N, C-alpha and C positions, 0 to 999 in steps of 0.2 A: 814799161810794158814788155820789152824783150827779156828783161831780167826775170820777170814773173813767169814767162813761158819757160825759160831755161830752168828755173827753180822747180816748176811743176814737172818738167821732164825728168829732172834729177831725182825728185821724190818718187816718181814712177819707177825709175831704174832701181832705186834703193828698195822699194817695196817688192819688186819682182826678184831682186837678188836675195832678199830676206826669205821669200817664199821658196826659192830654189835651195837655199841653205838649210831650211827646216824640213823640206820635203823628203820622204822616203823614196819617192820616184817623181820624175818629171818626164812626161811623154809629149812629144812635139808632133803635131799632125797638120796635114794640108786638108782643109775642109772645103776647098773650092768646088762648087757644084752641088753641095748639099742644099736642100730646100730649108726654108725657115722651120717647117714642121720637123724635119729630120734633126736640125741643130737643137731645137727645143727638146726633142726626145732624147738625144744624146746627153745634153746637159742635165736632164732630169735623172737619167740612169746614173750618171757620174755623181750628181748631188746626193742621190739615195745611198751611194756607197762612200759618202764623205770625201769625194774628190772634187776639187775646185777646177773649173775650166775657164780660161780667159783668152780673149783674142787681143793680142798686143802687137804693136808695130815692131817690125824686125830690128830696127835700129835700137829700140829700147831693150829688146831681148838680147841682142849682141852685147850691149854694155852691161846688162844685168848678169849674163852668163860669165862674162869676164870677171866682174866683181865677185861673183860667187865661186870662182875657180873652175868653171866649166867651159874654158875656151874652145875645147874640142867640139862643142855643139854649134860653133859658129856657122858651119856649112849647112846646117839644117834651117837656118833662118832666112829663107827665100820664098817668095810667093806668099799667098794667104796662109797665115800661121796661127794656130790655136795651141795653147799649152794647158795640159792637165797636171795638177799638183795633187799628189796623194801623200798625206802626212802620217797615215797609220799603216796601211797594208801596201808593201812595195810593188805588188803585182796587180792589184785590183784595177788600176787605171788602164794598164796594158790589156788586161783581159776584157774589160768592157769595150774598149775602143776596137780591139781586134774582132770581137764578136759582132759589133755594130758594122764594121767594115765588110763583113761577109754579106750583108744585105744592102749596104750602100757602097757600091764599087768605087765611087769617087773619093771616099774618105781614105786617106793614106797616112800611115805612121811614117814620119821622116827620121825620127831618132829619139834619143832621150837618155836619161840617167836613172839608174836603179841602185838604191842603197849606196849613194855617194860615188858611183862609178859610171862614167859615160859608157853606154853599151852600144854594140853594133845593132843594126836593124834585125839581123838573124837572131841575136841573143834576146832582144826584146820580144820577138815573135815566139821564141822558145819559152820565155817566161809567161807570155800571154796564154799559152796552151798547156801550162802546168796545172795540175789540180790545185784547188784552193786549200787552205789550211784545214777548213772544216771537212772537205772531201777526203783529205789524207787521214784525218782522225777517224772518220767513218770507215775507211778502208782498213785501217789498223785495227779498229775494234772488231770488225768482221773477221779479220784474219786471226785475231786472238780468240774469238769465240769458237771458231771451228774446231781446234784441237780439244778444247775443254768439252765441247758438245760430244765429240767422238769418244773422249775418255769416259764421259758420263754414260753413254750408250754401252760401252764395253763393260763398265762396272755393273750396270743394270743387267746385261746379258749374263754375266758371270753369276750374279745373285739369283737370277731366274733359273739358271742351269743348276745351281746349288740346291735351290728349293725343289726342283724337279727330281734331282738325285735323292734328296732327303725323303721325299714323298714316296719314291719308288722303293726305297730300302726299308 
């Protein structure tokens, strides 16, 4: 019986360590005080962005972090802990959680890893408030359109002036 429990715990450590190793980002949060409805809403928002959120015992997280090479996260595993794993976009989990925390004061980011590096809380918050990839592309497209549009107006004005001069002559 005892051996089965230990094997189950070891399997859980292995699973979480694997998730940490594969993830582009791992955001660790304290969710104490959130209502069931708030947790459900947060999970839905994360799920919609292909981010997996799990509530895991701190002892399991500590062993998994050590196995995955993220010993520096050890101090974040205290109190009620949930972990968000993002496998595609490295900042989407931080963005969603930070935005959610603006309306749910009790939700707190405790730490995390982004693109293979353990980050400070300040750095995670900085990433969370960066524009997304799509927002950056839209801004770039807008910036590139402006000079082209101005050039087109200038060419049109020159052509109209030329026509007016030709008509007058």
